N, C-alpha and C positions, 0 to 999 in steps of 0.2 A: 610530548604527549606519550602517557603510559600506555599500554597496549590494552588495557581496559576501556580506558576515555576513547581511543581510538575507535572502538567498536561502535560506539555509539556514533562518532562521525561518518564513519563506514557506512552506517545504516542508513543515516539521511541522504548520503552523497549516493550510496548505491543505489536508493529508492528513485532519486532524482535522475540518474543518469540512464536507468532501466526506461524510464517516463519518456526522457528527452530521446532515446533511441529506438522505442517504439512509435513514438509521434507521428512521423511523417507516413507511416504505414498502416496506421490502425484504420479498419474496416478492409482493407484486403485481402483475398486469400492467400494462403502460403504459396500455391501455383503462381499469382498475379506478382507476389513478390519477388519469388525465384525468377520467374521469367523476364522482369523488368529490370532486377535490381541484384540476385543473387542473393547470398547471406548478408544481412543488414550489419557491419560491422563498423561502420561509421556514422557519427552524426552528419544527417542531412536535413535541409528545409523539408516542410511541408510543400507539395506541388501546388501549382496554382489553382487547382480544379480539385482540391480536397478540402474537406470542412476543416482541418487545421490550416488553411490557406493563411499565409501570413506571419505564421510562426516561422521563426529561421531557426538554422542547425544548433542543437543544443539547447534551444527553448521547451520548456517542461508546459505541462498541460494542467488541468482543473486537479488531477491526481496529487500533483507535489504542491501545488496552492493550499489544499485542504489540510494535507498532512502539515505543512507550515501553519496553517491555521490551529489546529490542535496543538502543535508543539508550543506554539507562544501563548496559547490559552494555559496550558500547564505551565509554564515559566511565569506568567503575569500573577496566577493564581497559588502560583507553589504548591502544585496539586491539581487534582481534576475537578472543576468547576461545570457542569451541565449548563447552567446559567452563562458562565462568560464564555464556553463554547459557542453556544446558540447565538450571543450577540454578536460574535465575531463571524460567524457564518451570515448572519444577516447583515452585517457591514459589508462584507465582501458582496454578497448578492446585489445589494444596494448598487454597485457598480457597473455590473454587467445586466442588471435590469434597465439600467438607464443606457448603456453604450453597449450595444450587442458584439462591438469590435473586443470588448474586454471578456467575452465568454470564451473560455479555452478549450471547449468539449464539456460543459455540464452536462451530466445525465438528466432526463426526463425526472426522475424520482427526487434528485438533489434539486433540479429547477423549481417542481411542483413546492415541496418543502419549504425550502428559503422563500417562495413567495408566499406562502401561509406564515410564515414569522415576519415577513414584510408588514403582511396584512394585521400583524397584531397578534396572532396566535401563539398559545404556549408550546414552548419546546417539547414538553411531554407529549402533546397530541398533534404535533406539526407534521411528521414524517407519515410515508405512504409505506402500503404493505406490497412493495415492490423486489422481489428476489435479484436485485442486481447488486454489485460489487462496491457501489460507491462509499460504504463506511468501511469495508475491508481494506480498500486502496489506501486510506488514510490513518490506520489506526496504531503504525509501527511505534509513534512515540508513546504511546501509554505501554507497550511492551517492554520498552527501554527504561522509561522510568520506575516501573513497579516490579520489575523481573524478579525482585527477592520474594515475590508473594504470588504465585500464579492464580490463587483463586482471586485476588485483587485486578489482577491482569484481567481475567475473563470479566468479572463483574463491571469494571470500567469498559471496556471494550465493547459489552452490550448496550450501556448506558450511552456512550456518544454516538452509538448507531440510531439510536430513538430520533433524536430531530428530525433525520431524513430519511431512514430507512427502519420501520418500526417493525418489519415482519420477522418472524423464527429464522428463516434462511439467512437473510442480508445478517442479524444480529451474531448467528452463528459463524457465518464467515468470518466477520470482524474478532470474534473468539479466536477462531483458528489462527489467523494471521498475528493477532498481539500476542498469542501465547509463543507463536511459532519465533517470535523476533526475541521475546523473552528468555526462550529456552535455549536459544540459539547464542545470545548475548552471554548465557551461563555455561557455555561450552558442551551441551549436551551432544551426542551423535546424531546426525541427520535423521536417521532411522526412527530412534525413539522421539525425537521432534516429532514426525508426524504421528506417532501413536500417542502420544500424550494429548496432541492438539485434536485429534478426532475424538479422543475420550472428553475433553473440554467440551468440545461444540456437540458432540452428542447428548448434552445435558440441554441444549437449546433447539435443537433440529437432527433427528435422527437422519435423514436422507443426507444433508451436507457430511455429517461424519462417513456415512456410508460412501459415497462418492470420495472424499479426501484419504477413507482406507484403501479404496481399490487401486490409488496409483502406484502404491509399492508392488503392485502385481504386472505392472505395466514397464519397469523399468527396462528390459530387455527390448521394448519396441523403440523404432525410432521416432523421432517426433510428429512426424506426418500420421505414421498409424496411431501415435498415442494420442493424438489432439482428435483425430476422427471419433475416438471412443469417448474421450474425456469432454471436448469441446472448447470452443475457443471465443463463444461469443460473450457480451456484458453479464451474462445470468450467474450470479454467484455459486452456484453449483459447478458451474464449468471454471472460471476464472481463477477461483482459488484451488481447485486443486490443480490445475495446471502451472499455477506458480509453483506446488511444492512439488509437481513433478520435474520440473527444469532445476530445482534447488536439489533435487534428490540425484536425477540422473549425469548433473555435466558440474564441472569446475567453474568457478564464478565468471567469467569473463565470458567464457563459451556459452553458461547458461542464458545471460542477458540476450547475446546474439542469437541463439537458438529459438528463444520467447519472442522477441522483436520478429524473427524471420517466420514465425509459424501461422502468422495470418489473426484475423480476428482482433479483440481487444488487445493488441499489442502493447500498447503502452501500460495498461494497468495489469498484464501479467508480469510483464518484464520489470516493471516497479515494484511489485510484491517480492517477486524473486531477488531484485536486487538488494530490498530492504531484509530479507533473511541471511543472504550472503555476508552483506555488510556486519550485519550484529554477530556473525561467526567468525568473521576473518578482517574486519575491519576495513581501513581504506587503501592498503598496500597493493591490492589487485586490480583495484580501478585503473584502466589504462589513462596515462597522462593526456593522450589526444582527447578522451572524454571528456574529462576534467578542465581542460583548456577551453573547450566551446561550451561548458555548461554555464548555463543561465545563472546568476547569483550563487555562484560556487562558493566565495567567502561566508555568505549569510546563511548558507545551507550549511556548511561544516561549523560555523558559529552556532547556530542552535542546537548540534548535534552535542558541542562542547558543554553548552550550558545545560543540556538534557542529563548530561554525565555527573554534572555539579549538583543538579538538583535531585537525581537518583540516589547520590549519595545520602544526602541529607533524610528524604523519605525513607528509603530503606532503614536507616538506624531508628527511625520512629517506628516505623513497622517492628521491627525486629524488639525494640525495647517495650513497646505497649500498645494500646489499640491502634487500630487503622485509623489514618488521617483523613 
């Protein structure tokens, strides 16, 4: 596999390992994690009394599930289709609405929106205005596929948010992450990535952009102090800037360990940081001990390779003529 194609694979695997690493400690505080486990360096099963109880070491949550839904919708349609993505969301939701054991941590906004879709609602109006990160955590495939045109990335990132998260903050968070993946894939320096992502997000929600810009001033702070300022709840104003903080401050493996150890929405923050680092560096930085445990490793890597091939075709069309 060539270096560029490996970045697609690395993005998808980085996202999934971040999700799985943060899964068993999601919702705990940084102090609880430090007191009971220390830094989260290894894949672990969810504790028996945890809301992810039943998930084993290396299994992922709804973050990766939704990312794969979006990626597979892109591959099936050979480009972005809001109609197809909404059908896939509804099909996925029909499983966990019938059997709660299939629910891997689906958030309130996504759950309500998917139920609207299942009730026959149109995807353009099914979403709810809740400023959480459910549409940002899944958006990486769009950044990969359309990386050659940042305006397309931004536009499609917003549209894919609408079926579940229609508010400006959530849409801006999705724009920031998708653009971050695209720019990292293209080799931009990390600080430049944050500057451009903030500008793209500002078009949609000024407050999200301000939160994201502020991260650059916190790189001298240790994670505990930085997270006290940034926040680590599922709110998109917190999770997205937190993911960029870990991307900027640390090298990739340590970025995911620090994100998973920082408390709060650990799986989403670590998965978005993993997507950014995977797009920037490929897959070689991901420890084999994580990959060996990762659920659906070959499927996830295969989707990444397929996205690379799709991107090559679509970027040729974008450069040669009107956007598809």
